[in-house]
C-alpha positions as CSV (number, residue, x, y, z in Angstrom):
1,M,0.0,0.0,0.0
2,R,2.8,2.4,0.9
3,R,4.6,1.5,-2.2
4,N,1.6,2.3,-4.5
5,S,1.1,5.6,-2.7
6,A,4.7,6.6,-3.3
7,V,4.5,5.7,-7.0
8,F,1.3,7.8,-7.4
9,L,2.8,10.7,-5.6
10,A,5.9,10.6,-7.8
11,C,3.8,10.6,-11.0
12,L,1.7,13.5,-9.8
13,I,4.8,15.6,-9.0
14,A,6.3,14.8,-12.5
15,L,3.1,15.8,-14.2
16,S,2.9,19.0,-12.2
17,C,6.4,19.9,-13.2
18,T,5.7,19.3,-16.8
19,L,2.6,21.4,-16.9
20,F,4.1,24.4,-15.1
21,S,7.4,24.2,-17.1
22,E,5.6,24.6,-20.5
23,E,4.6,28.1,-21.8
24,P,0.9,28.7,-22.1
25,P,-0.5,28.5,-25.7
26,P,-0.4,31.8,-27.6
27,F,-3.5,34.0,-27.8
28,P,-5.0,34.1,-31.3
29,S,-3.7,37.1,-33.2
30,S,-5.9,39.5,-35.1
31,E,-3.3,40.2,-37.8
32,G,-4.8,39.8,-41.3
33,V,-8.3,40.5,-40.2
34,I,-10.1,43.6,-41.3
35,F,-13.4,44.7,-39.7
36,G,-15.2,46.7,-42.3
37,T,-18.4,48.8,-42.7
38,A,-20.2,49.3,-46.0
39,V,-22.0,52.6,-46.3
40,L,-23.9,54.0,-49.2
41,S,-23.0,57.5,-50.5
42,S,-26.4,58.7,-49.1
43,G,-25.1,57.8,-45.6
44,A,-27.4,54.8,-45.1
45,P,-25.7,51.5,-44.1
46,A,-25.6,48.8,-46.8
47,S,-27.4,46.3,-44.8
48,K,-27.7,42.6,-45.8
49,M,-26.2,43.2,-49.3
50,P,-23.9,41.0,-51.2
51,I,-20.4,42.4,-51.7
52,I,-17.6,41.3,-54.0
53,V,-14.2,42.6,-52.9
54,L,-11.0,42.3,-54.9
55,A,-8.0,42.7,-52.5
56,R,-4.8,43.5,-54.3
57,T,-1.1,43.8,-53.2
58,G,1.9,44.4,-55.3
59,T,2.2,40.6,-56.0
60,T,-1.1,38.9,-55.1
61,E,-4.8,39.2,-55.7
62,S,-7.7,37.6,-54.0
63,V,-11.5,37.8,-54.5
64,H,-13.9,37.6,-51.5
65,R,-17.7,37.3,-51.6
66,L,-19.4,38.6,-48.5
67,I,-22.8,39.5,-47.2
68,T,-23.1,42.5,-44.8
69,D,-25.1,42.3,-41.5
70,N,-28.0,44.7,-40.5
71,S,-25.6,47.5,-39.9
72,G,-23.5,47.0,-43.1
73,R,-20.6,45.4,-41.2
74,F,-18.4,42.6,-42.5
75,V,-15.2,40.8,-41.6
76,L,-12.4,40.3,-44.2
77,S,-9.5,37.9,-43.7
78,L,-6.5,38.8,-45.8
79,E,-2.8,38.0,-46.0
80,S,-0.6,40.2,-44.0
81,G,0.3,43.4,-45.8
82,R,-1.1,46.6,-47.4
83,H,-4.0,46.0,-49.8
84,E,-6.0,48.0,-52.4
85,L,-9.7,47.2,-52.1
86,D,-12.0,47.4,-55.1
87,A,-15.6,46.4,-54.2
88,V,-19.0,46.3,-55.8
89,L,-22.5,45.9,-54.3
90,L,-24.8,43.8,-56.5
91,G,-28.4,44.8,-57.0
92,Q,-31.5,42.7,-57.1
93,S,-30.8,41.8,-60.8
94,S,-27.3,40.6,-59.8
95,A,-25.8,43.5,-61.8
96,V,-23.4,46.1,-60.4
97,A,-25.3,48.8,-58.5
98,Y,-22.7,50.5,-56.4
99,A,-18.9,50.6,-56.3
100,A,-16.2,51.6,-53.8
101,T,-12.4,51.7,-53.7
102,A,-10.2,52.0,-50.6
103,E,-6.9,50.9,-49.0
104,A,-6.3,48.9,-45.8
105,D,-3.3,47.5,-43.9
106,S,-3.9,44.0,-42.6
107,R,-0.7,43.8,-40.6
108,K,-2.6,45.3,-37.7
109,E,-6.1,45.3,-36.6
110,T,-8.0,47.7,-39.0
111,N,-11.4,49.2,-39.1
112,A,-12.1,50.1,-42.8
113,T,-15.1,51.9,-44.2
114,L,-16.2,51.4,-47.8
115,V,-18.3,54.2,-49.2
116,F,-20.3,52.9,-52.1
117,Y,-21.4,55.2,-55.0
118,P,-24.0,54.4,-57.7
119,A,-22.5,52.5,-60.6
120,G,-23.4,50.7,-63.8
121,S,-21.8,49.0,-66.8
122,A,-21.3,49.6,-70.5
123,S,-20.8,47.3,-73.4
124,G,-20.6,48.2,-77.1
125,V,-19.3,47.7,-80.6
126,V,-16.6,49.5,-82.7
127,A,-17.5,49.7,-86.4
128,F,-16.4,51.4,-89.6
129,E,-19.0,51.6,-92.4
130,G,-21.1,49.0,-90.7
131,M,-18.3,46.5,-90.3
132,P,-16.6,45.6,-86.9
133,V,-13.1,46.9,-86.2
134,P,-11.3,44.2,-84.1
135,G,-8.3,45.3,-82.1
136,A,-9.4,48.9,-81.8
137,K,-8.2,50.7,-78.6
138,V,-11.3,51.9,-76.7
139,K,-10.9,54.5,-73.9
140,V,-13.5,55.7,-71.4
141,A,-13.5,59.0,-69.4
142,C,-16.1,59.7,-66.7
143,L,-16.7,62.5,-64.2
144,S,-16.3,60.7,-60.8
145,S,-14.8,61.7,-57.5
146,G,-16.5,58.8,-55.6
147,F,-14.4,55.8,-56.6
148,D,-11.5,55.0,-58.8
149,Y,-13.3,53.4,-61.8
150,E,-10.0,53.1,-63.7
151,R,-8.5,50.9,-61.0
152,A,-11.8,48.9,-60.7
153,N,-11.7,48.1,-64.4
154,G,-8.0,47.4,-64.5
155,G,-7.4,50.5,-66.6
156,S,-9.3,53.1,-68.6
157,S,-8.8,51.4,-71.9
158,A,-9.6,48.0,-73.5
159,L,-9.1,46.3,-76.9
160,A,-12.1,45.5,-79.0
161,G,-12.6,41.8,-79.7
162,E,-12.9,39.9,-82.9
163,A,-16.5,41.2,-83.4
164,G,-15.5,44.7,-82.4
165,E,-17.0,44.2,-79.0
166,F,-15.8,45.8,-75.7
167,A,-17.1,46.2,-72.1
168,F,-16.4,48.2,-69.0
169,K,-18.0,46.5,-66.0
170,V,-17.7,49.2,-63.3
171,L,-18.5,52.8,-64.3
172,P,-19.9,55.7,-62.2
173,E,-23.4,56.9,-62.8
174,G,-23.5,59.9,-65.1
175,T,-22.0,60.9,-68.4
176,C,-19.1,59.1,-69.8
177,Q,-17.1,59.7,-73.0
178,F,-15.9,56.8,-75.2
179,S,-13.3,57.0,-77.9
180,A,-11.8,54.4,-80.2
181,S,-8.7,54.5,-82.5
182,T,-6.5,52.5,-84.8
183,D,-3.6,53.6,-87.0
184,S,-6.0,55.1,-89.6
185,L,-9.4,55.3,-87.9
186,A,-10.9,57.2,-85.0
187,G,-14.3,57.7,-83.4
188,N,-16.1,58.8,-80.2
189,A,-19.4,58.7,-78.5
190,E,-21.1,59.9,-75.3
191,A,-23.3,57.7,-73.1
192,Q,-25.3,58.0,-69.9
193,I,-24.5,55.3,-67.3
194,R,-27.3,54.4,-65.0
195,R,-27.3,52.5,-61.8
196,E,-27.7,48.7,-62.0
197,K,-28.0,49.0,-65.8
198,T,-25.7,48.0,-68.8
199,T,-25.6,50.9,-71.3
200,S,-25.1,50.0,-75.0
201,V,-22.5,52.1,-76.9
202,Y,-22.0,52.2,-80.6
203,L,-18.7,53.7,-81.8
204,E,-18.8,54.6,-85.4
205,M,-15.2,55.3,-86.7
206,R,-14.1,57.6,-89.5
207,K,-10.8,58.0,-91.3
208,K,-8.3,60.2,-89.6
209,A,-7.4,63.5,-91.2
210,G,-5.1,63.0,-94.2
211,Q,-6.0,59.4,-94.8
212,D,-8.2,60.2,-97.8
213,F,-5.2,61.8,-99.6
214,L,-3.0,58.7,-99.2
215,P,-4.2,56.9,-102.4
216,Y,-3.8,60.0,-104.5
217,L,-0.3,60.5,-103.1
218,V,0.6,56.9,-104.0
219,A,-0.8,57.4,-107.5
220,V,1.2,60.6,-108.1
221,L,4.4,58.9,-107.0
222,A,3.7,56.0,-109.3
223,A,3.1,58.4,-112.2
224,V,6.4,60.2,-111.5
225,V,8.3,57.0,-111.4
226,L,6.7,55.7,-114.6
227,G,7.4,59.0,-116.3
228,A,11.1,58.8,-115.3
229,I,11.3,55.3,-116.7
230,V,9.8,56.4,-120.0
231,L,12.1,59.4,-120.3
232,K,15.1,57.2,-119.6
233,S,14.1,54.7,-122.4
234,G,13.8,57.5,-124.9
235,G,10.2,58.5,-124.5
236,K,9.0,56.4,-127.4
237,K,7.5,52.9,-127.4
238,E,7.3,50.9,-130.6
239,E,3.7,50.1,-131.6
240,P,3.1,46.4,-132.4
241,R,2.6,45.7,-136.0
242,S,-0.6,44.2,-137.2
243,S,-0.3,41.1,-139.4
244,G,-3.7,41.8,-140.9
245,L,-4.8,38.3,-140.0
246,L,-6.1,39.2,-136.4
247,P,-8.8,41.7,-135.6
248,E,-7.8,44.8,-133.8
249,R,-8.0,44.6,-130.0
250,K,-10.9,46.5,-128.4
251,P,-10.5,48.5,-125.2
252,R,-10.9,46.4,-122.1
253,Q,-14.0,48.2,-120.8
254,E,-15.7,47.9,-124.2
255,H,-14.9,44.2,-124.4
256,A,-16.2,43.6,-120.9
257,A,-19.5,45.3,-121.7
258,R,-19.9,43.3,-124.8
259,F,-19.2,40.1,-123.0
260,S,-21.7,40.9,-120.3
261,A,-24.4,41.8,-122.8
262,S,-23.8,38.5,-124.6
263,L,-24.6,36.4,-121.5
264,P,-28.1,34.9,-121.2
265,A,-30.5,36.4,-118.7
266,P,-31.0,34.4,-115.5
267,E,-33.7,31.9,-115.7
268,G,-37.0,32.5,-114.0
269,R,-36.5,36.3,-113.7
270,S,-39.3,38.4,-115.1
271,P,-38.6,41.6,-117.1
272,D,-40.0,43.6,-114.1
273,P,-39.2,41.8,-110.9
274,L,-41.4,44.2,-108.9
275,S,-44.4,42.9,-110.7
276,N,-43.7,39.4,-109.3
277,Q,-46.4,38.3,-106.8
278,K,-43.8,36.9,-104.4
279,V,-42.0,40.2,-104.4
280,K,-45.2,42.2,-103.9
281,A,-46.1,40.0,-100.9
282,V,-42.7,40.5,-99.3
283,L,-42.8,44.3,-99.8
284,A,-46.2,44.5,-98.1
285,T,-44.6,43.2,-94.9
286,L,-41.8,45.9,-94.9
287,S,-41.6,49.4,-93.6
288,E,-41.5,52.3,-96.0
289,R,-37.7,52.8,-95.7
290,E,-37.1,49.0,-96.2
291,Q,-39.3,49.1,-99.3
292,Q,-37.3,51.9,-100.7
293,I,-34.1,49.9,-100.3
294,V,-35.4,46.7,-101.7
295,K,-37.0,48.4,-104.8
296,F,-33.8,50.2,-105.5
297,L,-31.8,47.0,-105.3
298,F,-34.2,45.3,-107.8
299,K,-33.9,48.2,-110.2
300,S,-30.1,48.0,-109.9
301,G,-30.0,44.4,-111.0
302,G,-30.4,42.9,-107.6
303,R,-27.3,44.4,-106.0
304,A,-25.7,47.7,-105.1
305,K,-23.0,49.2,-102.8
306,R,-24.0,50.8,-99.6
307,S,-22.6,54.2,-100.8
308,Q,-24.7,54.0,-104.0
309,I,-27.9,53.4,-102.0
310,Q,-27.1,56.2,-99.6
311,H,-26.3,58.6,-102.5
312,K,-29.4,57.8,-104.6
313,L,-32.0,57.5,-101.8
314,L,-30.5,60.2,-99.6
315,I,-30.8,58.0,-96.5
316,P,-28.4,58.9,-93.5
317,K,-25.7,56.3,-93.2
318,T,-26.6,55.2,-89.7
319,S,-30.3,54.7,-90.6
320,L,-29.3,52.9,-93.8
321,L,-27.0,50.5,-92.0
322,R,-29.7,49.8,-89.4
323,N,-32.3,49.0,-92.1
324,L,-29.9,46.8,-94.1
325,R,-29.1,44.8,-91.0
326,L,-32.9,44.3,-90.4
327,L,-33.3,43.1,-94.0
328,E,-30.4,40.8,-93.6
329,R,-32.0,39.2,-90.5
330,K,-35.2,38.8,-92.4
331,R,-33.2,36.9,-95.1
332,I,-34.3,39.4,-97.8
333,V,-30.8,41.0,-98.3
334,K,-27.4,39.5,-98.2
335,L,-24.5,41.8,-97.0
336,T,-20.9,41.2,-98.1
337,P,-17.8,43.3,-97.2
338,F,-16.6,45.1,-100.3
339,G,-13.3,46.7,-99.5
340,R,-14.2,49.5,-97.1
341,N,-17.7,49.5,-98.4
342,L,-20.6,47.0,-98.1
343,L,-22.3,45.2,-101.0
344,A,-26.1,44.5,-100.6
345,E,-27.7,41.8,-102.7
346,I,-31.2,40.5,-102.9
347,E,-31.3,36.9,-101.6
348,D,-31.6,34.2,-104.3
349,W,-34.9,32.8,-103.1
350,L,-36.6,36.2,-103.8
351,Q,-35.1,36.6,-107.2
352,K,-36.2,33.2,-108.6
């Protein structure tokens, strides 16, 4: 009995020494935790609203999805360091409704306040004479002192995609100026950004000043070079002798006209296509402007360039392009790029 008591006492003393010799466990540190408050620019708390926060340092980025409490408060856990915070509040349609930018240092306990201002988005197309301009550089400039929209979008410019499309996801509510440029084209437009809406922007580009004279300059230089060659060779060229057995060659244009006239007319096409019952039925379904375009195309042999239609019918280019696209979607007109112009043709099913 005494022996067992001695063993128990020895174990108890050893355990006590071990417990008191070890240091107590460290208290949890608050480093890396940011206690934030989301407030609308009107002063009201952003209560129970979904927030998306992009936290960015010089080398890392992290995205956090949070929901505020009744008072607009939230807790953000980050790596230790100084962070740039770009945040958006989503509206009921899950679109951007408000945006905020701030900075915070997570190396110490921080209380950060994010002030959210009304925001929306913009998407659009860059085009020249109705055709998309891929690779065009698109810039946006807005009047905003509320949040840094350039930082939130990763910059104030973007490159148009293969279909000429571009987008800016976070822009301040109000007026924004959009501009697009390439080496030879430029264009600009103004748009109103509305909260929780995506504004459509159409950027019609034009040739830069001096571009129209470039072909003439090339032609003049070519003529000068050709003249120098002729003068160097003596200025005279020996005319080919006719053997009397072959007919004299006609000018190229005259020969082409004769060849075209000698071709048979397409089968099934009436002398006056507008008198065809199928064509009449189709015209009855179109607007007055669309009827004008279709009738002109039929009178022009079923095809014409966009510039010819605009010149003859005196239709503004923007309105003409819009109506041509509508006719294309209705499968009445087929549009084909023609250099820097556009060739419009009546679909085959309507010409037969």
